[in-house]
Steps between C-alpha positions, in 0.01 A plus 500: 500500500634844403539754783441874459610729785366856484483805722749699707858549376764721657876540509678481836796739520722386787795717612764287672516651847841416655442611862291721723126542524213698354566767762796606285253648252479858623441822303824627349695176551643254249510126571751311285377171356702197387331435166149429378295206376174464311232234531155467357215494750126466513276201444578468129876492553516294818244236406598503133873460553442232765292306246772542239763368740277202579507418129184659362466760224264756652355784297540828689255788448538847648584864435843665500615840382716581198779599737828368635328314784272329251804394297659351813180302571504359147870416524452312828211304348715414197780379728246269667395364161162675501357652183365847573282526190180540704628794704339832410777759457331836557659812345528791738419293809738409782560140601399425857797484735588448864819636654591255775697655786643206690781577745669189644336380819219752480139513384451595137323804360345533156440786258238379252360649181202311350554641151362290217322261739242766583419530128452125448151428365311181432557553128876473544431125491398390150368148548466450125881488479551272801482120508228345712629384833557646844462876551649641820467866601689659787489807724185696402523705825820653357340591165261796514281406202440158653340623823342830395132516406421196714756284321310523171808438284617210716159336463500563125846344470393180674170482313691513172753245625222253580330572166832418330502158666771573756541343843529816709713578804521817711766616746475806722733743680458689824399862430609792713194555725533878465528497120216505244557126454465445873174694505347304211206272581687174460213287627283634217780458246551137606127432482501630142813325370512165683218340296750513210801377702573128502788522748531787750847522660522777764704506817311467825581862593376630165178303523428608858553863403280480190218330687520750786602240756749534782781256580709344631420155365563229759326197348418336169134542594549877470662453158205283399257780588652746254550228239130415520414866448712523185354178362149630569584805287559269205865390495547142382793437733700702748862455600592717798868570563566470874860623511718263701191286572468381141217500248129432558276369221123476488294430189134496411305224328592640158869426560494175303368675190735796528828337602458127444402183685558512875468879531138523610410570865855482632649648816874462551791679664864455402753596766823668393816301443798544733760740357755757614311820419717773346225731374129499427490725192283332238404206722128536433552546126726195483247295695241602243738397221518152651121489531450607138755241392295230668181612327675527162636147542155371606620387841282405796425760769741321734786513249419856396510627859824314562662651192380845606653499848814328369562772241432762767755329725765512228427870458568595862837323500634799303465875550353584159156405374594235243871418531432188708244341267637181336350287221183317601679165481733608782204617708334161453822317584540691826140426597551134418804481727277558803536875544379580853213740563471767768251428777178702477436736791138577405236308695351224285321248730265358234767451234689178428822412321437368150677424173846654467492620863241763413234590753147402397214714626156400630331627182719295266290262290760306300354175379 
């Protein structure tokens, strides 16, 4: 199955900070850096490049400017073996960028410009030119056209994707609560778009925020509550990223028809694998890449969840978003060697251990 990844693209500009802290940035002062590096960011880059490193040939769709930053994005994609023919290069517009200020041993700060992402419209995706397959869209809260006017363009995009015969997937991002994105009525937007979403893949924090709920989450029963709400809005399946607690999956009765045999009425949780965590940049996007890989390869829910958390685990073993992602065959080999999982700290009294050491929930109806 072909995989299309569309949505938010940006360029990370990372000065190499040799020593000191952010407190050195004072009016009238100069802080000497030790070089600079560039990396692509956003859902399109992180999930797309992770898929490419796993061995797939994803089609990436997004907007960049006809500027130097846009040229760097295209060059990085080319170095990863990704054809950028579906990128919209927009004359006179500025590519989205983030300046990452990361002193050693100190919290990071970010200077972000949304640029071309705010101009992205549903018609930037021409489904007549794309092969039928899996359509994944990421980060609408960071793209103004996608959340303005009640999410009208986001809904239109997913309606057209379904009409084109795509299996659809949606990822979110956490908006700044004080920004226009943070003030948008996300519950209403979700209610409008989820009937056209086959697989909804938010983090637990994003979902709680968008549904107007308050954490912290202490049990899988609490995760189930918000999953049920999203399914009731029309999503075919929901995979909730739980950070270091793993990945939760719940599907409706239509799962078999959407994703294949064994996907209907499932409730599973995959705990994370044990690794030496170096950084969490891109962990959620890489986890999604593993999940999409499982769907594209027509794997069972158990195998798909396992691939997802395994790819996420490889990601966090390196500082950058995609550097640690190996070919899928190496991921499978490591799993097959008995890779240990982290114990779950969430309460789960009604869950049992099932196939592949996944946790099986009380609502699971396999067989």
